[in-house]
DOVEXLUM-437883 format. One line per 4 residues: number of its first residue (from 1); for each residue x, y, z of N, C-alpha, C, O. Coordinates in nm, 2 decimals, m for minus. Each point is the difference from the previous one (the first is absolute). Layout:
REM residues N
NUM = X,Y,Z,X,Y,Z,X,Y,Z,X,Y,Z  ...
//
This chain:
REM residues 132
1 = 1.90,2.44,m3.12,m0.03,m0.07,0.13,m0.11,m0.09,m0.03,m0.10,0.04,m0.06  0.10,m0.17,0.11,m0.10,m0.10,m0.03,m0.11,0.02,0.10,0.01,0.06,0.10  m0.13,m0.11,m0.14,m0.12,0.02,0.08,0.01,m0.07,0.14,m0.04,0.06,0.10  0.11,m0.17,m0.10,0.01,m0.08,0.13,0.09,0.09,0.09,m0.02,0.00,0.12
5 = 0.12,0.06,m0.17,0.09,0.07,0.09,m0.07,0.13,0.05,0.02,0.04,0.11  m0.10,0.02,m0.19,m0.08,0.12,0.04,m0.10,m0.03,0.11,m0.02,0.07,0.09  m0.05,m0.19,m0.11,m0.10,m0.04,0.10,0.05,m0.05,0.13,m0.07,0.00,0.10  0.19,m0.05,m0.10,0.06,m0.05,0.13,0.05,0.11,0.08,0.03,m0.02,0.12
9 = m0.01,0.15,m0.17,0.05,0.11,0.07,m0.09,0.04,0.12,m0.12,m0.01,m0.02  0.19,0.04,0.13,m0.08,0.05,0.12,m0.05,0.14,m0.02,0.08,0.09,m0.03  m0.20,m0.06,0.04,m0.05,0.13,m0.03,0.06,0.11,0.09,0.01,0.12,m0.04  0.03,m0.16,0.16,0.06,0.10,0.09,0.13,0.05,m0.05,0.05,0.11,0.04
13 = 0.02,m0.19,m0.13,0.12,0.04,m0.06,m0.02,0.10,m0.11,0.08,0.09,m0.02  m0.18,m0.11,m0.05,m0.04,0.08,m0.12,m0.07,0.13,0.03,0.01,0.09,m0.08  m0.08,m0.08,0.20,m0.08,0.11,0.03,0.07,0.09,0.10,0.09,m0.05,0.07  m0.11,0.18,m0.06,0.04,0.07,0.11,m0.06,m0.04,0.13,m0.11,m0.05,0.01
17 = 0.18,0.07,0.10,m0.05,m0.05,0.13,m0.13,0.05,0.03,m0.08,m0.07,0.07  0.05,0.19,m0.11,m0.14,0.06,0.04,m0.11,m0.08,m0.07,m0.11,m0.03,0.05  0.13,m0.02,m0.18,m0.09,m0.09,m0.06,m0.01,m0.13,0.07,m0.11,m0.06,0.01  0.22,0.00,0.02,0.00,m0.13,0.07,m0.08,0.01,0.14,m0.08,m0.09,0.04
21 = 0.10,0.20,0.03,m0.08,0.03,0.12,m0.14,0.01,m0.03,m0.08,m0.04,0.08  0.03,0.11,m0.19,m0.13,0.02,m0.04,m0.06,m0.15,m0.02,m0.11,m0.02,0.04  0.18,m0.06,m0.11,m0.06,m0.14,m0.02,0.00,m0.07,0.12,m0.11,m0.07,0.02  0.20,0.07,0.07,0.00,m0.07,0.13,m0.11,0.06,0.09,m0.06,m0.07,0.08
25 = 0.03,0.20,m0.10,m0.10,0.07,0.08,m0.14,m0.06,m0.03,m0.09,0.01,0.09  0.07,m0.08,m0.20,m0.13,m0.06,m0.03,m0.03,m0.12,0.07,m0.11,m0.05,0.00  0.21,0.00,0.07,m0.02,m0.13,0.07,m0.05,0.02,0.14,0.01,0.11,0.06  m0.08,m0.22,m0.01,m0.04,0.01,0.14,0.11,m0.04,0.09,0.10,m0.04,m0.05
29 = m0.11,0.05,0.18,0.11,m0.03,0.08,0.05,m0.14,m0.01,0.12,m0.02,0.00  m0.20,m0.08,0.00,0.04,m0.13,m0.02,0.08,m0.03,m0.13,0.10,m0.07,0.00  m0.15,0.12,m0.10,0.07,m0.01,m0.13,0.14,0.08,0.00,0.10,m0.05,m0.06  m0.11,0.16,0.11,0.13,0.08,0.02,0.10,m0.08,0.07,0.12,0.00,m0.04
33 = m0.15,m0.06,0.15,0.08,m0.09,0.08,0.06,m0.12,m0.09,0.11,m0.03,0.00  m0.20,m0.03,m0.08,0.04,m0.10,m0.09,0.09,0.04,m0.11,0.09,m0.07,m0.04  m0.12,0.19,m0.01,0.08,0.06,m0.11,0.14,0.02,0.06,0.10,m0.02,m0.08  m0.09,0.07,0.21,0.13,0.04,0.05,0.09,m0.14,0.02,0.12,0.01,0.01
37 = m0.19,m0.13,m0.02,0.09,m0.12,0.02,0.03,m0.05,m0.14,0.06,m0.10,m0.01  m0.09,0.17,m0.10,0.03,m0.05,m0.13,0.14,0.00,m0.04,0.06,m0.09,m0.06  0.00,0.20,0.09,0.15,0.01,m0.04,0.06,0.11,0.09,m0.08,0.08,0.07  0.21,m0.07,m0.07,0.07,0.10,0.09,m0.04,0.14,m0.05,m0.02,0.09,0.09
41 = 0.01,m0.07,m0.22,m0.03,0.14,m0.05,m0.13,0.04,0.05,m0.01,0.11,0.05  m0.09,m0.19,m0.07,m0.14,0.03,0.03,m0.01,0.02,0.16,m0.07,0.08,0.05  0.15,m0.16,0.03,0.00,0.01,0.14,0.05,0.14,0.04,m0.06,0.06,0.08  0.17,m0.02,m0.14,0.07,0.12,0.03,m0.10,0.12,m0.03,m0.02,0.09,0.08
45 = m0.04,m0.09,m0.19,m0.09,0.11,m0.05,m0.12,0.01,0.10,m0.03,0.11,0.04  m0.03,m0.23,m0.01,m0.12,0.00,0.10,0.04,0.03,0.14,m0.06,0.08,0.06  0.16,m0.14,m0.02,0.05,0.02,0.14,0.03,0.14,0.04,m0.03,0.06,0.10  0.10,0.01,m0.20,0.05,0.13,0.02,m0.10,0.11,m0.03,0.03,0.12,0.02
49 = m0.15,m0.15,m0.07,m0.10,0.10,m0.03,m0.10,0.03,0.12,m0.09,m0.07,0.02  0.11,0.18,0.04,m0.10,0.04,0.10,m0.13,0.03,m0.06,m0.10,m0.02,0.06  0.11,0.07,m0.19,m0.12,0.04,m0.07,m0.10,m0.12,m0.02,m0.12,0.01,0.02  0.18,m0.13,m0.05,m0.08,m0.12,m0.02,m0.07,m0.04,0.13,m0.12,m0.04,0.01
53 = 0.20,0.03,0.10,m0.05,m0.04,0.13,m0.10,0.11,0.06,m0.09,m0.04,0.07  0.11,0.16,m0.10,m0.09,0.10,0.05,m0.14,m0.02,m0.07,m0.10,0.01,0.06  0.10,m0.04,m0.19,m0.12,m0.02,m0.07,m0.08,m0.12,0.06,m0.12,0.00,0.01  0.19,m0.10,0.02,m0.06,m0.13,0.06,m0.05,0.04,0.13,m0.10,m0.05,0.04
57 = 0.17,0.12,0.04,m0.03,0.03,0.14,m0.13,0.10,0.00,m0.08,m0.01,0.09  0.07,0.10,m0.19,m0.11,0.08,m0.01,m0.12,m0.07,m0.03,m0.11,0.05,0.02  0.12,m0.17,m0.08,m0.11,m0.08,m0.04,m0.07,m0.06,0.12,m0.12,m0.03,0.00  0.19,0.01,0.11,m0.05,m0.06,0.12,m0.03,0.11,0.11,m0.05,m0.03,0.11
61 = 0.08,0.15,m0.14,0.00,0.10,0.10,m0.14,0.04,0.06,m0.01,0.04,0.11  m0.09,m0.07,m0.20,m0.14,0.03,0.05,m0.04,m0.10,0.12,m0.08,0.03,0.09  0.14,m0.15,m0.09,m0.03,m0.10,0.10,0.11,0.01,0.11,m0.04,m0.04,0.11  0.15,0.09,m0.13,0.10,0.00,0.10,0.07,0.13,0.02,0.12,0.01,0.03
65 = m0.20,0.10,m0.04,0.07,0.13,0.00,0.07,0.03,0.13,0.11,0.06,m0.01  m0.16,m0.10,0.12,0.06,0.03,0.13,0.13,m0.08,0.01,0.10,0.05,0.05  m0.10,m0.17,m0.09,0.12,m0.08,0.00,0.11,0.05,m0.09,0.12,0.01,0.04  m0.15,0.02,m0.17,0.08,0.06,m0.10,0.06,0.13,0.05,0.12,0.02,0.00
69 = m0.21,0.07,0.05,0.05,0.13,0.05,0.10,m0.02,0.12,0.11,0.06,0.00  m0.14,m0.15,0.09,0.10,m0.03,0.11,0.12,m0.05,m0.05,0.11,0.04,0.05  m0.11,m0.13,m0.14,0.12,m0.06,m0.06,0.09,0.11,m0.06,0.12,0.01,0.03  m0.19,0.07,m0.12,0.08,0.10,m0.06,0.05,0.11,0.10,0.11,0.05,m0.02
73 = m0.18,m0.02,0.12,0.04,0.09,0.11,0.13,m0.06,0.07,0.09,0.07,0.04  m0.09,m0.20,m0.03,0.11,m0.07,0.07,0.12,m0.02,m0.10,0.09,m0.07,0.04  m0.09,0.11,m0.16,0.11,0.00,m0.09,0.00,m0.12,m0.09,0.10,m0.03,m0.07  m0.21,m0.05,0.07,0.00,m0.12,m0.09,m0.02,0.04,m0.14,m0.07,0.09,m0.03
77 = 0.13,m0.16,m0.06,m0.01,0.02,m0.14,m0.14,m0.04,m0.04,m0.08,m0.06,0.07  0.04,0.10,m0.20,m0.13,m0.04,m0.05,0.00,m0.15,m0.01,m0.11,m0.06,0.04  0.21,m0.01,m0.09,0.01,m0.14,m0.01,m0.02,m0.07,0.14,m0.08,m0.09,0.01  0.15,0.13,0.09,m0.01,m0.05,0.12,m0.15,0.01,0.06,m0.05,m0.09,0.06
81 = 0.00,0.21,m0.08,m0.14,0.02,0.05,m0.10,m0.09,m0.08,m0.09,m0.05,0.06  0.11,0.04,m0.18,m0.08,m0.10,m0.08,0.01,m0.14,0.05,m0.10,m0.07,0.02  0.22,0.03,0.01,0.03,m0.14,0.05,m0.07,m0.02,0.13,m0.06,m0.10,0.03  0.06,0.20,0.06,m0.06,m0.01,0.13,m0.15,0.00,m0.01,m0.07,m0.05,0.09
85 = 0.01,0.12,m0.19,m0.15,0.02,0.00,m0.07,m0.06,m0.12,m0.12,0.01,m0.01  0.18,m0.09,m0.08,m0.07,m0.06,m0.11,m0.10,m0.10,0.05,m0.12,0.02,m0.03  0.16,m0.12,0.11,m0.09,m0.10,0.05,m0.10,0.07,0.08,m0.12,m0.03,m0.02  0.15,0.11,0.11,m0.09,0.08,0.08,m0.12,0.06,m0.08,m0.12,0.00,0.04
89 = 0.16,0.06,m0.15,m0.10,0.06,m0.08,m0.10,m0.09,m0.06,m0.12,0.04,m0.02  0.16,m0.16,m0.01,m0.08,m0.10,m0.06,m0.10,m0.06,0.11,m0.12,m0.03,m0.03  0.18,0.01,0.15,m0.08,m0.06,0.11,m0.10,0.11,0.04,m0.12,m0.04,0.02  0.16,0.17,m0.01,m0.10,0.10,0.03,m0.11,0.00,m0.10,m0.12,0.01,0.04
93 = 0.15,m0.01,m0.17,m0.10,0.00,m0.11,m0.10,m0.11,0.01,m0.12,0.01,m0.02  0.18,m0.13,0.05,m0.09,m0.12,0.02,m0.10,0.02,0.12,m0.12,m0.02,m0.01  0.17,0.07,0.12,m0.09,0.03,0.12,m0.10,0.10,m0.05,m0.12,m0.02,0.03  0.16,0.13,m0.09,m0.10,0.11,m0.03,m0.10,m0.05,m0.11,m0.12,0.04,0.00
97 = 0.16,m0.13,m0.08,m0.10,m0.05,m0.10,m0.09,m0.11,0.06,m0.09,m0.05,m0.07  0.11,0.01,0.19,m0.09,m0.09,0.07,0.04,m0.15,m0.02,m0.08,m0.08,0.03  0.21,0.06,m0.07,0.04,m0.14,m0.03,m0.01,m0.08,0.12,m0.02,m0.13,0.00  0.03,0.19,0.12,0.00,m0.07,0.13,m0.12,0.03,0.08,0.00,m0.03,0.12
101 = m0.10,0.08,m0.18,m0.13,0.03,0.06,m0.07,m0.11,0.07,m0.07,0.02,0.10  0.07,m0.14,m0.16,m0.08,m0.11,0.05,0.09,m0.12,0.05,m0.03,m0.12,m0.02  0.14,0.16,0.08,0.09,m0.10,0.05,m0.06,m0.06,0.13,m0.03,0.07,0.09  0.01,m0.21,m0.08,m0.07,m0.06,0.11,0.10,m0.04,0.10,m0.03,m0.01,0.12
105 = 0.16,m0.01,m0.16,0.10,m0.05,0.10,0.14,0.04,m0.05,0.02,0.03,m0.12  0.07,m0.04,0.21,0.14,0.03,m0.03,0.06,m0.09,m0.10,0.09,0.03,m0.08  m0.14,m0.16,0.08,0.05,m0.09,m0.10,m0.02,0.04,m0.15,0.07,m0.05,m0.09  m0.17,0.13,0.07,m0.03,0.05,m0.13,0.12,0.10,m0.04,0.01,0.02,m0.12
109 = 0.06,0.03,0.21,0.10,0.10,m0.04,0.14,m0.06,m0.02,0.09,0.06,m0.04  m0.08,m0.20,0.08,0.13,m0.07,m0.02,0.04,0.01,m0.14,m0.07,m0.02,m0.10  0.20,0.06,0.08,0.06,0.01,m0.13,m0.02,0.14,m0.07,0.06,0.02,m0.10  m0.14,0.07,0.17,m0.01,0.13,m0.05,0.10,0.09,0.06,0.04,m0.02,0.12
113 = 0.01,0.12,m0.20,0.10,0.09,0.06,m0.07,0.10,0.09,m0.10,0.06,m0.04  0.15,m0.04,0.15,m0.04,0.10,0.10,0.11,0.09,0.03,0.11,m0.04,0.01  m0.14,0.17,0.02,0.10,0.10,0.04,m0.05,0.08,0.12,m0.13,0.01,0.01  0.21,0.05,0.07,m0.04,0.09,0.10,m0.06,0.13,m0.06,0.04,0.04,m0.11
117 = m0.15,0.01,0.16,m0.06,0.11,m0.05,m0.03,0.11,0.11,m0.03,m0.04,0.12  0.04,0.16,m0.15,m0.02,0.11,0.10,m0.15,0.02,0.04,m0.09,m0.05,m0.07  0.07,0.12,0.17,m0.14,0.03,0.05,m0.09,0.06,m0.10,m0.11,m0.04,m0.02  0.17,0.13,m0.06,m0.08,0.08,m0.10,m0.05,m0.10,m0.11,m0.11,0.00,m0.05
121 = 0.21,m0.09,0.02,m0.04,m0.11,m0.11,m0.12,m0.09,0.06,m0.10,m0.02,m0.07  0.12,m0.02,0.19,m0.11,m0.09,0.05,m0.13,0.09,0.01,m0.11,m0.06,m0.02  0.11,0.18,0.05,m0.12,0.09,0.00,m0.06,0.00,m0.14,m0.12,m0.02,m0.02  0.21,0.04,m0.08,m0.05,m0.01,m0.14,m0.07,m0.13,m0.04,m0.10,m0.01,m0.06
125 = 0.17,m0.10,0.11,m0.06,m0.13,m0.03,m0.13,m0.02,0.07,m0.10,m0.06,m0.06  0.09,0.10,0.19,m0.12,m0.02,0.07,m0.12,0.08,m0.06,m0.11,m0.04,0.00  0.15,0.17,m0.05,m0.10,0.08,m0.06,m0.05,m0.06,m0.13,m0.12,0.00,m0.03  0.21,m0.06,m0.05,m0.04,m0.07,m0.12,m0.09,m0.12,0.03,m0.09,m0.03,m0.07
129 = 0.11,m0.04,0.18,m0.08,m0.11,0.03,m0.14,0.05,0.04,m0.10,m0.05,m0.04  0.10,0.16,0.12,m0.13,0.06,0.04,m0.08,0.05,m0.12,m0.12,m0.02,0.00  0.19,0.07,m0.09,m0.07,0.05,m0.13,m0.06,m0.11,m0.09,m0.09,0.02,m0.08  0.15,m0.14,0.09,m0.04,m0.12,m0.08,m0.14,m0.03,0.02,m0.06,m0.09,m0.06
//
C-alpha cells in the first residue's frame, strides 16, 4: 500500500467506533458541529451518539442546569437540550463575568445575542453585580 493511499484513508473507517467517538469527544460543540458537516460518515457517527452530545451538554450544565434538567425531564435528547441552551450559557457567562456591567444605553447592546433568562439567573447576575 502506498503512503498516499494510507494517508488519504478516513480514520473512522480504520478505527473501531469507540475510538472515533473518543476522538470526536475531544472537540468543543462548535467544532463537533463542523466535523459533522465534513462527510456523511462523520455526520452519522456524531449525529447518532448521545454520548458526545451528553458530554457537550454537561459542559454547559453549571450555567444552565435548570434549563437542561427541564429539557431532559420533558424528553428532549442531549443534542436538543444543547441546541436550546448553548447560546444561553454563553450569554449568562458574559453577564456573570461583568461584560455588561457598564452599559450606558441599549444601543451598546445592538448586535449582541440576548436570550430569555429565569428569575433565579437574574438573581445570580444581580448578586454578581453587587459583589463587584
